[in-house]
C-alpha positions in Angstrom: 0.2 0.0 -0.1 1.3 3.5 -0.5 2.4 5.7 2.2 -0.7 7.6 2.6 -3.4 4.7 2.7 -3.6 3.3 6.3 -5.6 0.1 7.5 -6.8 -0.1 10.8 -8.7 -3.2 13.0 -11.8 -2.3 15.0 -13.1 -4.7 17.2 -16.9 -3.9 18.3 -18.4 -5.3 21.5 -22.2 -5.0 20.5 -24.3 -6.2 18.0 -25.1 -2.5 17.0 -22.7 0.2 18.0 -20.9 3.6 16.8 -17.1 3.9 17.2 -15.7 7.0 17.3 -12.5 6.9 14.9 -12.2 10.7 14.4 -9.0 10.1 16.6 -7.2 7.5 14.1 -8.0 10.2 10.9 -6.4 12.9 12.9 -3.3 10.7 13.9 -3.0 9.5 10.2 -3.2 13.1 9.1 -0.3 14.5 11.6 1.7 11.8 10.1 1.0 12.3 6.4 2.0 16.0 6.9 -0.7 17.0 4.4 -2.2 20.6 4.9 -4.7 20.9 2.5 -6.3 18.0 0.8 -8.9 15.4 1.7 -9.2 12.2 3.9 -11.6 9.1 2.8 -12.8 6.8 5.5 -13.7 3.7 3.9 -15.4 0.5 5.5 -15.2 -2.5 3.2 -17.9 -4.3 5.1 -21.8 -4.9 3.8 -23.1 -4.8 7.4 -21.2 -1.6 8.7 -20.7 1.7 7.8 -19.1 5.3 8.5 -20.9 8.5 9.5 -20.3 12.0 10.8 -22.4 13.3 13.7 -22.6 14.9 17.1 -19.9 13.7 19.6 -21.0 16.1 22.4 -24.3 13.8 23.6 -23.9 10.1 23.8 -27.8 10.1 23.6 -27.4 11.1 19.8 -25.9 7.9 19.0 -28.3 6.0 20.9 -31.3 7.7 19.3 -29.5 6.8 15.8 -29.9 3.5 16.3 -33.1 3.3 17.9 -34.5 5.1 14.7 -32.5 2.8 12.7 -34.0 0.0 14.2 -37.5 1.3 13.8 -36.9 1.9 9.9 -35.0 -1.1 9.2 -36.1 -3.5 12.1 -33.6 -6.6 13.4 -36.8 -9.0 12.8 -38.8 -8.3 9.7 -40.0 -10.3 6.6 -36.6 -10.7 5.4 -35.5 -13.7 2.6 -31.6 -13.5 3.5 -30.8 -16.8 5.0 -28.3 -15.3 7.2 -30.5 -13.0 9.1 -28.9 -9.9 9.1 -31.0 -8.0 6.3 -31.5 -5.4 8.6 -27.5 -4.9 9.1 -27.5 -5.0 5.4 -30.3 -2.0 4.7 -28.6 0.2 7.6 -24.9 0.0 6.3 -26.4 0.9 2.6 -28.2 3.8 4.1 -25.3 5.1 6.2 -22.9 4.5 3.5 -19.6 2.6 3.1 -17.2 6.1 3.1 -17.0 9.7 4.1 -14.8 12.4 2.4 -13.3 15.0 4.6 -11.8 18.1 3.4 -8.2 18.9 5.2 -7.5 22.7 5.8 -4.2 23.9 7.2 -3.6 20.9 8.5 -6.7 20.0 10.2 -10.0 18.1 9.4 -12.9 20.4 8.3 -15.3 19.0 10.8 -18.0 20.9 12.9 -17.3 22.0 16.5 -19.6 18.9 17.6 -18.9 16.5 14.6 -16.9 13.3 14.9 -16.4 10.3 12.3 -18.3 7.1 13.6 -17.2 3.9 12.2 -21.3 2.1 12.6 -21.6 -1.6 13.1 -24.5 -3.3 12.6 -23.9 -7.0 12.9 -21.3 -7.5 15.6 -19.7 -8.1 17.5 -16.7 -8.2 15.0 -13.2 -7.6 14.1 -13.6 -5.0 11.1 -11.3 -3.1 8.8 -11.5 0.5 8.1 -9.4 2.2 5.5 -8.0 5.9 5.6 -6.6 7.5 2.7 -4.9 11.1 2.7 -4.4 12.9 -0.2 -3.2 16.6 -0.8 -4.0 19.1 -3.0 -2.6 19.0 -6.6 -1.3 22.4 -7.0 
């Protein structure tokens, strides 16, 4: 892999949880020396995702999981034989990657924003890739 692509293992403890991985992206950004560009955070799993949301109140994450379970209930009239259709639906809804602008050596996140790995079929050991790219010019 090139020197600006990094792979991490995330070990989840619950069937559904959001893990704040902002610190990983910040660490990679510091090591990369990139001042202006983008960071891409990518999850190569079909039952997990990546999102950006509030980090100040843990009830936000709880409420998000609760709402996702209402929209995509764990038990439903699903045909998928593995019994984790709800996790596939949630993964597609959240998305498998996020792109964050880097400006003056910092992630351009809002005051209360964090980057979350979203587990929907855990607990498991998962991969997350982070790619940092500098502006051309």
